[in-house]
N, C-alpha and C positions, 0 to 999 in steps of 0.2 A: 661784491665786497670783497676786501683783501684783508687776511689776517696777516699784520706785520711780522709776525715770528717766522712765517714763511717767505716773506718778500725780500729778505735782505741779501740773498744769494740770487744773482741771475742766472737761467737756466736756458741756453741755448740748443735748441733741438734743430734738427735737420739732416739731411744727407750730405757727407763731404763729397764736394765735387773735385775734379782734377785742378782746377785753378784755384790758388789761394787768395787771388784777387776777388773770385766770385765769392768764397765763403766769407770774407771780411764785407763785401757788400751785402749779401743775403742777411748777414748778423747785424749789422749796422742798420739794415731798413726795419727789422723786427724789434731793435732795442727800444725798451721804453723805461724812462728813468723811474726808479722806485724810492721814494723818500726814506729818509732813516727815519727810526723810532723817535730819534731827539727831534727831528726836523718837524714832525707830526705833531708832537705835545706842546712843542714850544712856538708852533707858528701862530698861536693866538694869546692874547694877554689872560684870557678868562674861559673858563670851561664851567657852563653852568650844567649843575647837577639836576637832570631832568628826572627827580626822584620818583615821580609818578608812574613811570614806565620800567622801573626797578623789576626785575624778574630773579627768580631763584630762591632757595631756602635758608641762605646766610644773611650776614651782616658785617660790615666793616664799619665799626662806630664812628671813625673820624668823617667819613664820606656821608654817613647818616646825618651827621650834625652839620655838614657844609651846604652851602647854597652855590658856592663856585670854588674851584681848585684852579690852582697856577702853578706852572712848572718853569723855572727861570734858573739856568745856571746851575742845575743840582739843588735848588733849594725849593720845597714845596710850600705853597701858600695855599690859605682858606679863609672864605669870609663866611663865618657862622652866624653873622646877623644879617637882617634886610635893611634895617635901619641904619643909616652912615657909611651904606655900601658905595662905593666910588671915591670914599676919603680914607678909609683905613688902610695904610699900607699903599698910599698912592693907588688904590683902587683894588689891590690884589690882596688884600686881607691881612691877616698874622702869619708868621712865619710858624709852622707845626712841625716841620721834619725836614728830611732830605729824601732825593730820589736819585736813579741812575738808570740808564737804558743800555748797558755795556753788552748784554747777551741776548738782546733782541726782546726782552721782557721788561714790562714798566716796574720796575723794583722801588717801593716806598720804605721808608723807615720813619714812621710816626714818633713823635715824642714820646707820647703816652701808649697808643696803642702797638706799637713794635712794626716788625717787618712784615710786609704784604706783597707778594708778587702779583701782577695781572697781565694776561694776554690783550693787545689791543687790536681791535678791528676797525678799519675804515668803513663808515657807512655812507657818508659823503663829503662835500669839501670842507664841511665846519661840523662834522658830527662823528663821533667815536663810540665804540661801545668798549668798556673795560671789564675782563672777566677774572675772577680770582677762582681759582680750582678748591682750594682748602675749604672756602665758605660756599661754593656753588652760588655765587651771585654775579649777576651783570648789572653795570651800571651804564646809565646812557649820558653822556656829555655833550653839550652843544657848544662851539667855539666862538667867542665874541673878541675883538679888540676893544679896549676901554672907551674908544670913542663911538662905538656902535652900539654898546651893549644894550640889551631890551629889558629896561628897567620895568616896563609895563608888565611884561610877562612874569618878571620875577615876582612883582609886588601882587599880582591877582591871583598868579596860581599858587601863591603861599600866603595870603593874606591871614590866615588863620595865626600863622606864626610871626606875623608883623604885628598883629594886635598884641602879641604877648611880649613885645620887645621894650615896653614901658611900664613902670609900676602902676600907674595910672592914666587915664585919658580925662583931660579936664575939658569942659564945655567953655568955648571961647566965643562963640557968636551964634544969635538966632536970626533966622531969615523968613520972615512971612509965616503964613499959616494960621490957624486957629490954635485957642486955648485947648490943652489936653494935660493928661497926668505927667507926662515924661518931661513937661516944661520944667517940673521941680527938680529932675535930677540932674545933678551937675558932674558927677564922676562916673566914669565905668573902669572895671579891670577886667583882663581875660587872662586867666591863670596858666602857665605854661605846663602843670602838671598834666594837662588833658588838654584837649581842643574843644572841650564841650561846658566848661563852667564860667560863668561871668558873675561879676559882682556890681552894684550900683549903689550911689550913695547921694542923699540930698545935702550934705555938709556945703557950707557956705564958701563962695569963692575967697581964695587966700589961707585956705585951710592946708597946713602942712601935709604933703603926701603920706607920712608915717603915720599921722594922727586922724586920717580918716576913718568915719565909722561907716562900713560898710552895710547898710541897713537891709539890702536887697541881694538876693542871690537866686539863681536859676542856670538853665541850661540855654546855650546858643547854637544857632546852626547857620552855616553861609552856604547860599545857594547860586549857582551860576545863572546867567539871565539870557535866555535864548535871542541869539542874534548880536549879543554885545560881549566882547572881549576885556572891556575896561570899566564893568559895573558887575557888583553882586549885589545880593539881597542877603540881609542880616536879620534874622529873627532872635529876639530875646523871649525866653519862656521862663517867667518867674515862677518860682515855686508856689506861690498865692493862686497861680491860674491865670493870671493876665499875659497876654502875648503882644508885644509891640514889633512892627516889621517896617524896616528901613532900606532903602536903596543905598548901598554903600559905594563911596569912591574914594580913591586915594588922592590926595591933593599933593603931597609931598612925603618925605621920608619922617616926618613928625606931625603931620595933620589929614585928618580924614573928615568926610563931609558925610552925615547921615540924613537923608531925606526919608521924613517920617510920612509914609504913605497916605495913612488915615486923615492926617491933619493938613498935609501940604506944607509942612513946616521943615526947614533944613536946617540942622544943628552942625556946627563944626566942633570936633574935638582936636585938641593938640596933646602929644604925648608929654608925660611928665616923669622922670626918674629912668632914663634910659639905662637899659639892662645890657650888658656887653657880655655875649656869650663867647667864652674862650676857651681854651683848650685845657685847663686846670682849675680846680676850686683855688689852687693856692694863688692863683693871679687874681682873685676876685677882691676887689678893695672893701668893698662894705661888707660886714658880716651878714647883713639881712638880705643881700643877694645870694648868699650860696645854696639855699633852696632853690632858687629860679635859675641857678647857673648848673645845676646837678645833671650833667650829661644829657641836655635836651637833645632829642633825636626827632627827625621827621618820620612821619609814617604815610603811607599811600593815602592820600585823600580822596574820595569818590562823593562827588556832590550830586545832589538832585539839580532838577532844572526847573525854573520858574520863568512865567513870560513878564516882561514889563507891563506894570498896570497903569503908570501914569504916562500923559502925553510930553512930558518936559523934555 
């Protein structure tokens, strides 16, 4: 690993020999080009914030809100939403501030959070660690270009947050299976105030999302599936004591598939009422979205693991 702060001066050691030509040749053979900090952070279009590896005692709010960061020509960009990623700001997200690398540190000036400086350490060809002394926090960033960004990794590692990015999820298709109680539930919602509460409704199709009667409430949990990177298990634990278990797959950035394990039924739900998480409440267009937009931050998610039960 190479700490960039220490890399921008080339130190040549050795014993001075009598021949100037020999000194030059020995130095040339030992020379290894060291990239500038600007070259390192601008090499990739997107830096995925692998938040689950974050270490330290502090927090930089704008990084906690971001799924990706980008550093382009002195402008700092962030994607604070999973849904619609790849389109917002031509994939880079929204302009959230400025940065510079003049003194060997990554210096950022966020529009709301203000100034923060980071030491940058190269971990591999496309991975860096940025460290803020003041907050004593390390963030791990994985570099991608827009044409090879790992969308599956983004969605499945952060699926709890993806579920929050719509006011409601509307049932749009039912495939196979046997009759069961969940057939009557047409809407789901997952609140951003925490990652444990869900709501469910039997309201008919065509109900305005602002008028939905959320008749059921409970807690939910997402599990990893042993041997699968692109599948999760979702359990809905109703306050009345009922439990429904599904295999959850992401179809695209506005549609999910819920395979009901006990009845062998597949339900497809589409997101309704996209909530864009911006950098300020002042940028929210609809007053009803202010609570949902209120400084959402990620937390480190530690999931339990289950074994896939069906043979599909």
